C-alpha positions as MATLAB code, in Angstrom:
seq = 'XXXXXXXXXXXXXXXXXXXXXXXXXXXXXXXXXXXXXXXXXXXXXXXXXXXXXXXXXXXXXXXXXXXXXXXXXXXXXXXXXXXXXXXXXXXXXXXXXXXXXXXXXXXXXXXXXXXXXXXXXXXXXXXXXXXXXXXXXXXXXXXXXXXXXXXXXXXXXXXXXXX';
ca = [
     -20.343   33.524  -16.906;
     -16.990   31.872  -16.353;
     -16.773   29.885  -12.968;
     -13.575   29.492  -10.862;
     -12.782   25.968  -10.000;
     -13.234   24.861   -6.368;
     -10.320   25.881   -4.239;
     -11.676   23.552   -1.605;
     -11.248   20.178   -3.759;
      -7.305   21.172   -3.953;
      -5.498   22.529   -1.230;
      -1.746   22.949   -0.338;
       0.359   22.388    3.002;
       3.507   23.049    4.187;
       5.142   19.788    5.065;
       4.662   20.986    9.242;
       1.550   21.812    8.715;
       0.684   18.656    6.920;
       1.793   16.575    9.659;
       0.024   18.614   11.821;
      -3.089   18.031   10.222;
      -2.744   14.547    8.588;
      -6.283   13.433    9.386;
      -7.556   15.981    7.127;
      -5.802   15.645    4.495;
      -7.135   11.444    4.625;
     -10.568   12.732    4.977;
      -9.522   15.671    1.758;
      -8.352   12.306   -0.266;
     -10.787   10.078    0.513;
     -13.690   12.363   -0.965;
     -11.693   13.034   -3.858;
     -10.396   15.862   -3.067;
      -6.153   16.208   -3.871;
      -3.479   17.933   -1.215;
      -0.215   18.885   -2.439;
       2.625   19.311    0.527;
       5.351   21.526    0.031;
       8.398   21.329    1.694;
      11.024   24.008    1.314;
       8.899   25.761   -1.515;
       8.497   22.768   -3.805;
       6.016   20.834   -4.144;
       6.817   17.590   -2.649;
       4.492   15.532   -2.650;
       0.726   15.125   -3.499;
      -1.811   12.690   -1.570;
      -4.583   11.408   -3.524;
      -7.464    8.822   -2.309;
      -6.448    5.206   -3.244;
      -9.426    4.533   -5.935;
      -8.183    8.230   -7.689;
      -4.496    6.919   -7.858;
      -5.584    3.286   -9.050;
      -7.547    4.863  -11.900;
      -5.292    6.574  -12.774;
      -2.409    3.570  -13.081;
      -4.828    1.786  -14.598;
      -5.477    4.491  -17.400;
      -1.429    4.662  -17.767;
      -0.327    1.271  -17.382;
      -3.175   -1.516  -18.610;
      -2.342   -5.023  -17.676;
      -3.062   -5.880  -21.438;
      -2.623   -9.917  -21.110;
      -2.563  -11.888  -24.411;
      -3.171  -15.875  -23.890;
      -2.116  -18.618  -26.544;
      -3.523  -22.349  -26.460;
      -0.844  -24.916  -27.795;
      -1.429  -28.781  -27.822;
      -1.507  -29.242  -24.031;
      -0.061  -25.961  -22.670;
      -1.204  -22.418  -22.078;
       0.995  -19.203  -22.414;
       0.417  -15.881  -21.402;
       2.073  -12.569  -21.182;
       1.362   -9.238  -20.545;
       1.962   -6.349  -23.586;
       4.773   -3.942  -23.200;
       6.120   -5.988  -20.200;
       8.797   -8.422  -20.583;
       6.978  -11.245  -18.373;
       5.132  -14.510  -19.140;
       3.668  -17.393  -17.450;
       3.287  -21.097  -19.181;
       1.435  -24.187  -17.529;
      -0.628  -27.314  -18.885;
      -3.809  -25.288  -17.609;
      -5.238  -21.808  -17.512;
      -4.837  -21.647  -13.871;
      -1.052  -23.026  -13.991;
      -0.438  -20.070  -16.574;
      -2.068  -17.343  -14.817;
       0.199  -18.434  -11.288;
       2.975  -18.120  -13.442;
       2.413  -14.975  -14.972;
       1.795  -14.054  -11.124;
       4.753  -14.659  -10.088;
       6.862  -13.176  -12.995;
       4.851   -9.647  -12.379;
       6.576  -10.185   -8.530;
       9.605  -10.601   -9.617;
       9.733   -8.406  -12.716;
       8.471   -5.532   -9.720;
      11.306   -6.955   -7.013;
      13.659   -6.874  -10.068;
      12.366   -3.337  -11.003;
      13.122   -1.464   -7.914;
      16.586   -3.270   -7.087;
      18.016   -2.587  -10.601;
      15.966   -1.788  -13.881;
      14.362    1.626  -13.133;
      17.254    3.178  -14.344;
      17.861    1.147  -17.388;
      16.526    2.794  -20.208;
      14.379    0.323  -21.404;
      12.579   -0.254  -18.499;
      12.445    3.051  -16.539;
       8.898    4.057  -18.493;
       7.399    0.831  -16.869;
       7.268    2.262  -13.014;
       3.514    2.691  -13.292;
       3.086   -1.396  -13.808;
       4.952   -1.974  -11.088;
       3.124    0.570   -8.840;
      -0.109   -1.406   -9.566;
       1.741   -4.542   -8.628;
       3.466   -3.239   -5.411;
       0.654   -1.788   -4.140;
      -1.104   -4.824   -4.168;
       1.308   -5.971   -0.934;
       1.540   -9.250   -1.778;
      -1.949   -9.800   -1.734;
      -2.166  -12.068   -4.603;
      -6.186  -12.369   -5.326;
      -5.913   -8.112   -5.145;
      -2.958   -9.040   -8.465;
      -5.368  -11.743  -10.029;
      -7.706   -9.510  -10.384;
      -5.896   -6.101  -11.617;
      -3.923   -7.932  -13.884;
      -6.713  -10.606  -15.273;
      -9.665   -8.253  -14.116;
     -13.004   -9.466  -12.054;
     -14.355  -11.840  -14.708;
     -11.485  -13.811  -16.114;
     -13.805  -16.237  -17.513;
     -14.251  -13.564  -20.874;
     -12.010  -14.658  -23.050;
     -11.740  -11.499  -25.803;
     -10.526  -13.642  -29.126;
      -8.823  -12.518  -31.955;
      -9.289  -14.244  -35.577;
      -6.974  -16.724  -34.167;
      -8.492  -19.551  -32.455;
      -4.956  -20.191  -30.816;
      -4.644  -16.290  -28.980;
      -7.049  -14.030  -26.901;
      -6.979  -11.349  -24.792;
      -8.399  -11.367  -21.257;
      -9.654   -7.897  -20.261;
      -7.986   -5.664  -17.648;
];
């Protein structure tokens, strides 16, 4: 016997109803549900909980950080993004990389989102901007909660940080 999906998990609202029932929509999304909001017949918005949205973005836009240790210098970059950080220590390079990510997100919003070689980077930008300037949170998203685990390649000069 085939089971029908739970209709209460996904609820649809017209925009006026959504405005009037906003607290219900927030309750639904915080419990793992999805609210689809329609305006003039089109599905204009989907409301999901923050943790669900973060999980979706982290799968589609992972921060894959590479690290190179050379004489007196640490270099870091994110695969798939045109950003890097360089410094005399791991901490200094991390700070430079975080600055570069924030600058890239600002540039993407202002100009780059329409450029063919940058338009697909929106997921990364959303992950950066959703930290709302909380540098510690951005650090945790980019480098993971345990930055002490450097998973190296065969070359001791290079390593990957799990994100």
